[in-house]
C-alpha positions in Angstrom: -26.2 14.3 5.8 -27.4 15.8 9.1 -24.7 15.3 11.7 -22.0 14.1 9.2 -18.5 15.1 10.1 -15.8 16.2 7.7 -12.5 14.5 8.7 -9.5 16.3 7.2 -6.2 15.0 6.0 -4.5 16.9 8.8 -6.5 15.0 11.4 -5.5 11.6 9.9 -1.9 12.7 9.8 -1.9 13.7 13.5 -3.8 10.7 14.8 -2.1 7.7 13.2 -0.4 5.1 15.3 0.7 2.5 12.7 0.8 -0.4 15.2 -2.9 0.2 16.0 -3.9 0.6 12.4 -2.0 -2.6 11.4 -3.8 -4.5 14.2 -7.2 -3.1 13.1 -6.5 -4.3 9.5 -5.4 -7.7 10.8 -8.7 -8.1 12.7 -10.7 -6.9 9.6 -9.0 -9.4 7.3 -9.3 -12.2 9.8 -13.0 -11.7 10.8 -14.2 -12.1 7.2 -17.4 -10.2 8.0 -16.8 -7.3 5.7 -18.3 -7.7 2.2 -16.5 -6.3 -0.7 -17.8 -6.3 -4.3 -15.4 -6.0 -7.2 -14.2 -2.4 -7.5 -15.1 -0.3 -10.6 -12.0 0.6 -12.6 -12.5 3.0 -15.5 -9.8 4.6 -17.6 -10.8 7.9 -19.3 -8.9 10.1 -21.8 -7.0 13.2 -20.6 -6.4 15.3 -23.7 -4.2 17.9 -22.0 -1.6 15.4 -20.8 -2.1 12.7 -23.4 -2.1 10.0 -20.7 -5.3 8.4 -19.4 -6.6 9.1 -16.0 -8.3 6.3 -14.0 -11.5 6.5 -11.9 -11.8 3.9 -9.1 -15.0 3.2 -7.1 -14.4 1.0 -4.0 -17.4 0.1 -1.9 -17.4 -2.1 1.2 -19.8 -2.8 4.0 -20.0 -4.6 7.3 -23.7 -5.6 7.5 -25.7 -3.8 10.2 -22.7 -1.8 11.2 -20.6 0.3 8.8 -20.3 0.9 5.1 -18.4 3.1 2.8 -17.2 3.9 -0.7 -14.1 5.6 -1.9 -14.1 7.6 -5.1 -10.6 8.0 -6.4 -8.8 9.3 -9.5 -5.3 8.5 -10.5 -3.7 11.0 -13.0 -0.1 10.0 -13.6 0.8 13.4 -15.1 -0.4 15.5 -12.1 3.2 16.4 -11.3 3.0 19.1 -14.0 0.1 20.7 -12.1 2.0 20.4 -8.8 -0.7 18.0 -7.6 -0.5 14.4 -6.2 -1.3 11.7 -8.8 -4.0 10.3 -6.5 -7.1 12.3 -5.6 -9.8 10.7 -3.4 -12.8 11.2 -1.2 -14.2 8.6 1.2 -17.9 8.5 2.3 -18.4 6.6 5.6 -21.9 5.4 6.2 -24.2 3.9 8.8 -24.9 0.5 7.2 -28.2 0.1 9.1 -29.9 3.2 7.9 -27.7 4.6 5.2 -26.9 7.9 6.8 -23.6 9.5 6.2 -21.4 9.5 9.3 -18.3 11.2 7.9 -16.7 12.4 4.7 -12.9 12.1 4.4 -10.6 13.9 2.1 -9.0 10.6 1.5 -5.5 11.4 0.4 -4.0 10.6 3.8 -6.5 7.9 4.6 -5.4 6.0 1.4 -1.7 6.5 2.1 -2.0 5.3 5.7 -4.1 2.3 5.0 -1.9 1.3 2.1 1.2 1.6 4.2 -0.4 -0.3 7.1 -1.4 -3.2 4.7 2.2 -3.5 3.6 3.4 -3.5 7.2 0.7 -6.2 8.0 2.1 -8.3 5.2 5.6 -7.7 6.4 4.6 -9.1 9.8 4.1 -12.5 8.0 6.7 -12.3 5.3 9.8 -10.4 6.3 12.4 -11.7 8.7 11.7 -10.6 12.2 15.3 -9.3 12.6 15.1 -7.0 9.5 17.1 -3.9 10.3 17.5 -2.2 6.9 15.1 -1.0 4.2 15.3 0.5 0.7 12.4 2.8 -0.3 12.1 3.2 -4.1 9.9 6.2 -4.9 9.4 9.6 -3.3 5.7 10.2 -3.5 3.1 10.6 -0.7 3.4 6.9 0.1 7.2 6.9 0.7 7.2 8.4 4.2 4.2 6.3 5.3 5.6 3.0 4.0 8.9 3.7 5.9 7.1 4.5 9.1 4.7 1.6 8.8 7.5 -1.0 8.1 9.5 0.5 11.0 6.5 0.0 13.3 6.7 -3.8 12.9 10.4 -4.4 12.4 13.5 -3.1 14.2 14.8 -1.1 11.2 17.8 1.0 11.9 18.8 2.2 8.4 16.6 3.4 5.6 17.8 4.3 2.1 15.6 6.3 -0.3 15.9 6.4 -4.1 13.9 8.5 -6.5 14.4 9.9 -10.0 14.5 13.4 -8.4 17.3 13.5 -5.7 15.8 16.6 -4.1 12.5 14.8 -3.5 14.4 11.8 -2.0 16.2 14.2 0.3 12.8 15.7 1.3 11.6 12.3 2.4 14.7 11.9 4.5 14.4 15.4 5.9 10.8 14.6 7.0 12.1 11.6 9.0 15.1 13.3 10.6 13.6 13.0 14.1 12.9 9.3 13.8 15.1 6.8 15.7 16.4 5.3 12.4 18.9 6.8 10.0 17.6 7.8 6.6 19.9 8.4 3.6 19.4 9.0 -0.1 21.1 6.8 -2.7 21.9 7.8 -6.3 21.2 4.3 -7.7 19.0 1.4 -6.8 21.8 -1.0 -7.5 24.1 0.3 -4.8 21.8 -0.8 -1.9 19.2 -3.2 -3.3 21.3 -6.3 -2.6 22.2 -5.3 0.9 18.9 -4.4 2.6 16.4 -6.7 4.3 13.3 -5.1 3.0 12.7 -3.5 -0.4 9.6 -1.3 -0.7 8.6 0.2 -4.1 5.8 2.7 -4.7 6.0 4.2 -8.2 4.2 4.6 -11.4 7.0 3.0 -13.4 6.4 1.2 -16.7 9.7 -0.6 -16.6 11.0 -2.9 -13.8 13.0 -1.2 -11.1 13.6 -4.2 -8.9 15.7 -6.7 -10.9 16.1 -10.3 -10.0 19.8 -10.4 -10.6 20.3 -8.2 -7.5 17.8 -9.9 -5.2 19.3 -12.1 -2.6 18.2 -14.8 -0.1 16.1 -13.7 2.9 14.8 -10.4 1.4 11.2 -9.2 1.5 10.0 -7.2 -1.5 7.0 -5.0 -1.1 5.4 -3.8 -4.3 2.8 -1.1 -3.9 2.8 1.0 -7.1 2.3 -0.1 -10.7 -1.5 -0.2 -10.5 -2.1 -0.8 -14.2 -1.4 -3.7 -16.5 1.2 -1.8 -18.4 3.2 -0.9 -15.3 6.0 -2.9 -13.7 8.1 -2.5 -10.6 9.8 -5.9 -10.6 11.0 -8.1 -13.4 10.1 -11.7 -14.2 13.3 -13.0 -12.6 12.3 -11.4 -9.3 8.9 -13.0 -9.5 10.4 -16.4 -10.3 12.9 -16.3 -7.4 10.3 -15.2 -4.8 7.4 -16.7 -3.0 4.5 -14.5 -4.1 1.7 -13.2 -1.9 -1.0 -10.6 -2.6 -3.4 -8.5 -0.6 -6.4 -9.9 -2.5 -6.7 -12.6 -5.1 -9.4 -10.6 -6.8 -6.9 -8.0 -7.9 -4.3 -10.3 -9.5 -5.1 -9.1 -13.0 -4.9 -5.4 -12.3 -1.2 -4.8 -12.0 1.5 -5.7 -14.5 3.7 -7.1 -11.8 1.3 -10.1 -11.5 -0.9 -9.9 -14.7 2.1 -10.0 -17.1 3.8 -13.0 -15.5 0.4 -14.8 -15.4 -0.2 -14.1 -19.1 3.3 -15.2 -20.2 3.3 -18.3 -18.0 6.2 -17.1 -15.9 3.8 -17.3 -12.9 0.8 -19.6 -12.4 -2.2 -18.8 -10.2 -1.3 -21.8 -8.2 2.1 -20.3 -7.5 0.5 -17.5 -5.5 0.9 -18.6 -1.9 -1.8 -16.6 -0.1 -3.6 -13.3 0.3 -4.1 -11.2 3.4 -7.4 -12.9 4.2 -5.8 -16.4 4.5 -2.7 -15.1 6.2 -4.6 -13.2 8.9 -7.0 -16.1 9.5 -4.0 -18.5 9.9 -5.3 -20.6 6.9 -1.9 -20.1 5.1 1.6 -19.7 6.2 3.8 -16.7 5.4 7.6 -17.0 5.4 8.8 -20.5 5.9 12.5 -20.0 6.6 15.0 -17.1 6.9 16.5 -17.7 3.4 13.2 -17.5 1.5 12.7 -14.5 -0.8 9.1 -13.2 -0.3 7.2 -10.8 -2.5 4.0 -9.0 -1.6 2.0 -7.3 -4.3 -0.5 -4.7 -3.1 -3.3 -3.4 -5.4 -5.4 -1.9 -2.6 -8.6 -3.3 -1.2 -11.9 -1.6 -0.1 -11.8 -3.5 3.2 -8.7 -1.5 4.1 -10.5 1.8 3.4 -13.5 0.8 5.5 -11.4 -0.4 8.4 -9.2 2.7 8.3 -12.2 5.0 8.1 -13.7 3.3 11.1 -10.4 3.7 13.0 -10.2 7.4 12.4 -13.9 8.0 12.8 -13.9 6.5 16.3 -10.8 8.5 17.2 -12.5 11.7 16.0 -15.8 10.8 17.8 -13.9 10.1 21.1 -12.9 13.7 21.2 -9.4 13.4 19.8 -10.2 16.2 17.4 -10.1 18.7 20.3 
């Protein structure tokens, strides 16, 4: 542990340039040098809330260079304790000798890399002239997803929906100095058919994006619903869209993909590509302007390692001063 740095959430918040982080992720997925074993996923009972919490262990390493592991818990009922649902720590290692280079309080690290992965996918899947976006959800990811998407597309209008209108307004207030307009909406239906990009980051157990409202040319970014009994989009949406994922290894983790696969609504062969094949130009993204595209993110340890390296090098280069 000698010489290990502690890199805070505030450092990550103050030293994020999404265009740079998106590019770093693109290079990481394209190089295919980073080795990522299957992540450990364990549910454990939470007697006080009556809803299981989940422990995630996500290791990755770039042989001879860098390695790391994220230890994360997801507790859906943390709102009652005034805490974020996701709690995480990231340990960044020297892969040659095993020493700890840095420890991150990984709340912001996770939010930034998740948002950047969605923006990376959007580079391949949304229409280049996308100017409007609907953000469904008001958690820690909402602001980051908006900023990340806006870093890769010329978005002028953002609409935010959440079950709590005050929280939706807080998201917009946090973005008041950005060059785009941000407004709250009372219902998803009032804007979902009009926008170019729909991003969803919730813990919903019922679909929020309904296929009957989806129209040609839209890009749908599904980031939440991390368990098999959660859904952010219905079967009709999945049927109408060209489906892409961050990693093929995670297809059975989220209900948005696992349920349609189980019922036969979706076949594995229907999934067009993951970020590895998109970034290495082995697969094509959007084919034409009228295509409906859907990207399902479940999170990948490669993203954590690349992001940790990005922030560690910014910290080491004196940007912490």
